[in-house]
C-alpha positions in Angstrom: 69.2 163.7 226.7 71.6 161.1 227.6 75.3 161.2 227.7 77.6 158.1 227.5 81.2 158.4 228.3 82.8 155.8 225.9 86.5 156.2 226.6 89.1 158.3 228.6 92.7 158.7 227.1 95.2 156.6 228.8 97.6 159.3 229.3 95.4 162.6 229.9 91.8 163.6 230.8 90.7 163.7 227.3 87.4 161.8 226.8 85.2 160.5 223.9 81.6 160.3 224.4 78.2 160.3 222.7 75.1 162.8 223.4 71.9 161.6 222.5 69.1 163.9 221.8 65.7 163.8 220.1 67.3 165.4 217.0 70.1 162.9 216.7 73.6 162.0 218.4 76.5 164.1 218.8 80.0 162.6 219.2 82.3 164.1 221.5 84.5 165.9 221.5 82.6 168.3 219.2 82.6 171.7 218.0 79.6 173.7 217.3 79.3 176.2 214.6 77.9 179.6 215.6 74.4 180.3 214.1 73.6 183.4 216.1 70.7 184.5 214.1 69.8 181.2 213.0 72.3 181.0 210.2 76.0 180.3 210.1 77.3 183.5 208.5 77.8 182.9 204.8 77.4 179.1 204.6 74.5 177.4 203.3 72.5 174.8 205.2 73.6 171.6 203.0 77.2 172.9 203.3 77.0 172.9 207.1 75.7 169.4 206.9 77.5 167.8 204.1 80.8 169.6 203.8 81.4 170.9 207.4 79.6 167.7 208.9 78.4 169.8 211.7 76.3 167.7 214.3 75.0 170.4 216.2 74.8 174.5 215.9 74.1 177.2 218.1 71.6 179.9 218.1 71.5 183.0 220.5 68.7 183.9 222.6 69.4 187.6 222.7 69.6 188.0 218.9 66.7 185.8 218.1 64.5 187.3 220.6 65.1 190.8 219.0 64.9 189.4 215.5 62.9 187.7 214.1 61.1 187.8 217.2 59.4 185.1 219.3 56.0 185.3 217.2 57.7 184.4 214.0 59.5 181.6 215.7 56.5 180.3 217.5 54.4 180.4 214.1 57.2 178.5 212.5 57.4 175.8 215.0 60.6 176.7 216.6 63.9 177.4 215.2 64.5 174.0 213.7 61.5 174.4 211.5 62.4 177.9 210.8 65.8 177.5 209.4 65.2 173.9 208.4 68.3 172.5 210.5 67.0 169.0 211.4 69.9 168.1 213.8 70.5 169.2 217.4 70.7 172.9 218.4 71.8 174.7 221.5 70.9 178.3 222.5 72.9 180.5 224.6 70.8 182.6 227.0 72.0 186.0 226.2 74.2 186.3 229.3 77.4 187.0 227.3 75.5 189.8 225.1 74.2 191.3 228.2 77.9 191.5 229.4 79.1 193.1 226.1 76.3 195.6 226.2 78.1 197.8 229.0 76.8 201.2 228.9 73.5 200.3 227.7 72.4 197.8 230.3 71.5 197.8 234.1 71.7 194.7 236.2 69.9 194.2 239.2 68.7 191.0 241.3 65.4 190.8 239.4 67.3 190.6 235.9 68.7 192.9 233.3 67.5 196.0 231.4 68.9 196.7 228.3 68.4 198.6 225.0 68.3 196.8 221.8 71.5 197.4 219.6 69.0 197.4 216.6 66.7 200.3 217.3 67.6 201.4 221.0 64.1 199.9 222.3 64.1 199.0 226.1 64.0 195.5 227.1 64.0 193.4 230.4 65.5 190.1 230.8 64.7 187.8 234.0 65.8 184.0 234.4 62.1 183.3 234.1 61.6 185.2 230.9 64.8 183.7 229.3 63.5 180.2 230.1 60.2 181.2 228.3 62.4 182.5 225.4 64.3 179.5 225.1 61.3 177.2 225.2 59.8 179.3 222.3 63.1 179.0 220.3 63.0 175.3 220.9 66.8 174.3 221.1 67.6 170.8 222.2 69.9 172.5 224.9 69.1 175.5 226.8 71.7 177.6 228.7 70.8 179.1 232.2 70.7 182.9 232.3 74.0 184.2 233.8 76.2 187.2 234.1 79.7 187.0 232.5 82.1 189.2 234.1 85.1 190.4 232.3 88.4 188.4 232.7 90.0 191.3 234.5 87.1 191.8 237.0 88.4 192.2 240.5 87.6 189.7 243.3 84.8 191.7 245.0 83.0 192.2 241.6 83.4 188.5 240.7 81.9 187.2 244.1 79.1 189.6 243.7 78.4 188.6 240.1 78.7 184.7 241.1 75.9 185.2 243.7 73.8 186.9 241.0 74.4 184.1 238.5 73.6 181.4 241.2 70.5 183.1 242.2 69.5 183.2 238.6 70.2 179.7 238.1 67.9 178.7 240.9 65.2 180.8 239.3 65.9 179.4 235.8 65.6 175.7 236.9 62.3 176.4 238.9 60.9 177.9 235.5 62.3 175.0 233.5 60.8 172.7 235.7 57.4 174.5 235.6 57.1 174.4 231.9 56.9 172.1 229.0 58.7 171.8 225.7 56.4 173.4 222.9 57.1 171.2 220.0 56.9 167.7 221.0 60.5 166.9 221.8 62.6 167.3 225.0 64.8 170.2 225.9 67.8 170.1 228.4 68.8 172.8 230.6 72.6 173.5 231.3 73.9 175.5 234.4 76.9 177.7 233.6 79.9 177.8 236.1 81.4 181.2 236.7 83.8 182.8 239.1 86.3 184.7 236.6 89.9 183.8 237.4 89.5 183.1 241.2 90.1 179.3 242.1 87.9 179.3 245.3 85.0 181.2 243.3 85.4 178.6 240.4 85.3 175.7 243.0 82.3 177.2 244.8 80.5 177.6 241.5 81.3 174.1 240.2 80.0 172.6 243.5 76.9 174.7 243.4 75.7 173.8 239.9 76.4 170.1 240.5 73.5 169.9 243.0 70.9 170.4 240.1 71.8 167.1 238.5 71.6 168.7 235.2 72.0 166.9 231.9 75.3 168.7 231.3 77.4 171.7 232.6 78.8 174.6 230.8 81.9 176.6 231.9 81.5 180.2 231.2 83.4 183.6 231.8 86.7 182.4 230.0 88.4 183.7 226.8 87.2 187.1 228.0 90.6 188.8 228.5 92.6 186.6 230.8 95.8 184.9 229.6 95.3 181.3 228.2 97.4 179.7 230.9 94.9 181.1 233.5 92.1 179.8 231.4 93.5 176.3 231.4 94.0 176.4 235.1 90.5 177.3 235.8 89.2 174.5 233.6 91.2 171.9 235.6 89.8 173.4 238.8 86.2 173.1 237.7 86.8 169.8 236.0 88.0 168.2 239.1 84.4 168.7 240.4 81.9 168.4 237.6 80.5 164.9 237.3 82.3 162.5 235.0 79.0 161.2 233.6 77.8 164.5 232.2 79.2 166.5 229.1 81.2 169.8 229.8 80.9 172.6 227.4 83.5 175.4 227.4 81.6 178.5 226.0 83.1 180.6 223.3 86.4 178.9 223.0 88.4 179.2 220.7 91.6 178.7 218.8 92.5 175.2 217.5 95.1 175.1 220.2 92.7 176.4 223.0 90.4 173.6 221.8 93.0 170.8 222.0 94.5 172.1 225.5 90.8 171.9 226.8 90.1 168.4 225.5 93.2 167.3 227.2 91.8 168.6 230.4 88.4 166.8 230.0 86.0 169.3 228.0 83.6 167.7 225.5 82.0 170.7 223.7 83.0 173.9 222.0 81.7 176.9 220.2 83.3 180.0 218.8 82.9 182.5 216.0 86.5 182.4 215.0 86.3 179.9 212.0 83.7 182.1 210.2 84.8 185.6 211.5 88.5 184.9 210.7 87.8 183.2 207.5 85.8 186.2 206.3 89.1 188.2 206.9 91.3 185.8 204.8 92.7 183.7 207.6 92.6 179.9 207.1 93.4 177.3 209.8 95.0 174.3 208.3 96.7 171.1 209.9 100.0 172.7 209.1 99.4 176.2 210.6 97.8 179.4 209.8 97.4 181.2 206.4 96.8 184.8 205.4 95.2 184.4 202.0 95.9 188.0 201.0 99.6 187.3 201.3 101.4 187.7 197.7 103.2 184.3 198.4 100.0 182.5 197.4 99.4 184.5 194.0 100.9 181.5 192.0 100.7 178.6 194.3 98.1 176.5 192.3 98.3 173.5 194.9 95.0 172.8 196.6 93.9 174.8 199.8 93.2 171.7 201.7 95.6 168.8 201.3 94.4 166.7 204.4 91.1 166.0 202.8 89.1 167.3 205.7 87.1 169.7 203.6 85.9 168.1 200.2 84.4 171.2 199.0 87.8 173.1 199.0 89.6 170.5 196.9 88.7 172.2 193.7 90.2 175.5 194.8 93.8 176.4 194.8 95.6 178.7 197.1 96.2 181.0 194.0 92.4 181.2 193.2 91.4 182.1 196.6 94.1 184.7 197.0 92.7 186.3 193.8 89.3 186.1 195.1 90.1 188.0 198.3 92.3 190.6 196.5 89.4 190.9 194.2 87.1 191.4 197.1 84.6 188.8 195.8 82.0 187.4 198.4 82.8 183.9 197.2 86.2 184.1 199.0 84.5 184.6 202.3 82.2 181.7 201.9 85.0 179.2 200.9 87.3 180.3 203.6 84.2 179.9 206.2 83.5 176.5 204.9 87.2 175.5 205.0 87.7 176.7 208.5 84.6 175.1 209.8 85.4 171.8 208.3 88.9 171.9 209.8 87.5 172.6 213.1 85.1 169.6 212.7 87.9 167.4 211.4 90.1 168.5 214.4 87.7 167.4 217.1 86.9 164.2 215.1 90.5 163.4 214.9 90.9 164.2 218.6 88.2 161.6 219.3 90.1 158.8 217.3 93.2 159.5 219.0 91.3 159.3 222.4 89.9 156.0 221.5 93.4 154.8 220.6 95.0 156.2 223.7 97.3 158.4 221.5 95.9 161.7 222.2 98.5 163.2 224.3 101.4 162.4 221.9 99.2 163.5 219.1 98.2 166.7 220.7 101.7 167.7 221.4 102.6 167.4 217.8 99.5 169.2 216.5 99.8 172.2 218.9 103.5 172.8 217.4 101.9 172.5 213.9 98.9 174.6 214.6 100.9 177.6 215.9 102.8 178.0 212.6 102.3 181.0 210.4 102.7 179.8 206.9 
């Protein structure tokens, strides 16, 4: 994998670049739709490629390991062949899922024992095992196995957790270097910066991960309960240390405003379930603000859902029609809203890229943040 930093905005730290992988190029800043189980919920593959215009999607190691399982994925020739997506993919390591399984998991220096949320069966993840699993899944970008502490964790817990994550990273890198890709194309390993909301721990982690000279770096453990201003402060602390010539991935973030604020601070890659999850619950993100499609005000509004042209698939649908579908609990409503929101997110980062290249990002972003926070 290669990363070319093409331009930095004259009035901020916002960056435009291009990531080159064996499955194609990724223009940054980029948003990555979340395909936890190998599919983006409610959205066809051709819609992901043609209407949403996704350049890369995610899969999740924890979920794919449990179902369909590694035997199926290996026999298929990896996740690309299994789901038919021929563009780049990234796999989370399962660290966040481990964090969210409080009560049915046990952490140790060796790894994490947990019970499946599907059938209660017992499993054990180690850094080495997770690297083997991600090799079998076959994503272009693999994430290191880490622990993600809650945003409210006290300092001592955060410090202990960080030591564990750093030890696991060393083991991940060793296993990654001992093994080869299984399907004839290259894979990259991204370390993850942790440290909760503590500046000294974030600095320590950022300095620690850079010694691995990885193809890219992730910032984890944010948007997990801490206030947004604190998240932005942690991004600034970390990005002062991470190398300029590598992509920076802010994991699991977030709202459109979160994304623009992080781009301004030098982040290149994002993912979040919000576009599809909120879409399934009748919330649309637009360039003019947020819309609740169940509200009666849309019942006789026959103007198109998308007036900015970022989602060509939605131009045939009016607000009144989508309101009707949600009120009638038609499955099509959730599909249309999911496509719309994903297309909007991809439009937003694409427009951010254009503004960066024109050195107009800072002023454009200030205007967009004000618009995006409106409730229509």
